[in-house]
N, C-alpha and C positions, 0 to 999 in steps of 0.2 A: 110551400116553397116553390114548387113547380108552377102553381097557379100565379104567384107573384111575378116570377120571371117571364112567363108568357104574356102577362098583362103589361109589364114594363116594355117588352118587345113590341107589343101592339101599339102602345102609346108612342114609343120612339119612332116606329114605322109611320104612324099617322102624322107625326110632327114633320118628318122628312117629306112625306107626300104633300102636306100643306105648304111647306116652303117651296117645293118644286112647282106646285100649281100656282102659287102666288107669283113666282118669278116668270112663269109661262104666260100669265095674264097681263104682265106689264106691257104697255104700248111700246111699239117699236120706236126707238129713239134714232132719228136719222143722224148718221155720222157727219161731222163737219167736213165739207169738201171745199177746197180752194178753187178759184177760177181756173179753168182748164186751159192754161197757156199753150201747152203742147197741142191740144186739139184745135185751139183757135188759130195758131200760127200754121199748123199743118193744113187747115182749111184755107187760110189766106194764100199759102203757097200753091195749093191746087187751083184756086181762083185765078191767081196771077199767071200761072202756067197756061191756063185756058185762054185768058185775055191776051197774053203775050205782048205786054206793053213795052215801049222803049224806055230805057232808064238812063238818066244822066247821072253817071256815077263819078263821084269826086273822092279822091284819096289824098289826104294831107298828112305829111310826116315831116317833122322838124321845120314846120312853117312853109314847106313847099307843097303846092297842090297840083294835082294832075286830074283832068276831067276827060271822060269819054262817054259818048252816047252808044249804048249797046243793048242787046237783047239778052236776057238772063235765061240760060238753058235749064238750070236746075234751081228752082226757087226754094226747095227744101234746104238745099245746101246754103243758098244765099241768106236765108233766114235761120240758119242753124243755131246761132247764139240765142236767138229769141226762143226757138223751140226747146233748146237745152236749159232754159231758165225755169222750167216747170217745177213748182214746189208742191204739186198735188200728189205727194207720195206719203204713205203711212208713217215713214220715219220722221217727217216734218210736222206731223199732226199738231203737236203742242209747241212748235218752235217759233211760230209767227203770231204776232198780235194783229187782229183784224179791226180796221176802222172802216165803217160803211156809212157815209153821210153825204148828202147833197150830190148824188150821182157820182161820187168819188169813192172808189174802193182801194184801200191801202193795206198791204201786208208788210209788216215790219218786224225784224228780228234784232235782238240784242246779243244773240249767240255769236261770239267772234269766230267760231269754227265753221259757220255757214258762209258760203261765198255770195249767195244771193241775199243782199241785205234788205232791200226794199223794192216793192212793186206797187206802182200807182196805176189804176185803170179808171179812166174817165168815160162815163157812159151818158148818153142822152136817149131817152125812150128805148132802153134796153139795147142800144146799139153802141158799140165801142167807138169812141171819138179819138182816143189816143192811149198809149201804154208807155210808161217809163219803167225801166228796170235798172236798179243800181247794184253793182257788184263791188266787192272788195276782197282782195286776197286775204285769207285767214292767216293769223300769225303762225310762224313756224314753231313747232314744239319738238323737243327731243327729250325722251323719257319723262314726259309730262311737264317739262319746264319750257317756258317761252324763251326762245333764243333769237338774237337779231338775225333777220333774214337778209339775203343779198338784194332782194328786190321786193317792191310793193307795187301792187297794181290796183287801180280803181277804174271801173268802167260804167258808162251810162249808155243804155240802149233806149232809143226813142222810136216809136212806131206810130204813124198816122195812116190809117187804112187808105189804100188806093192813092196815096200821094207822096209819102216820104218815110224812109227809115234811116236812122242815124246811129252810128256806133262811135262813141268817144272813149278813148283809153288813155290814161295817164300812168306811165310806168316810171318808177324811180328805182334806179339801180345804184347800189352803194358803190362809191368810188368813181362812178361814171357820170351820174346825173339823172335828170328827168327828161323823158321824151313824151311827146303828146302825139297820138295818132287819131285820125278821124276818117271815117268812111261814111259818105252820104250818098243815098240813092234817091233821086228825085224821079218818081214814077210818072211817066207820061200817060196820056189818055189814048 
């Protein structure tokens, strides 16, 4: 009886060791990472800070536009919405569908709880030509039930390196109406 029990323990221990060794011998599978928007726009902010270009900034609200030529003192703040659009976090690992074809990289979600709905990145020869980011306010929920919200917001962020950034926002407020905002920065040389 003792012999049988010790033999069974040895077989069981050998089996566990075999499983552990087999799992240790698996090749490292690289985790999927999204394009590093935060790193890209932080680097762009540093580059623009160093270059210190003039910017023709136009703000449009309710159809009325105002333009000023100015120097941007804090590019990280100026590109803050772009930097904040980063989806390269572990919580979003399985939340976005990735399409990569013809130098166009697309991240798209169908999850209504996520604010960043879609990101399009156009590259040529590994250089970013433009980036588009689409936002949409997630529906309001109360105790798990979707309730009508007082406002809905959709935003489109466009960035063309060294030339233009554009923020377009459409906000619909119940009982008040729709307002369209636009901020455009034309980056000088």
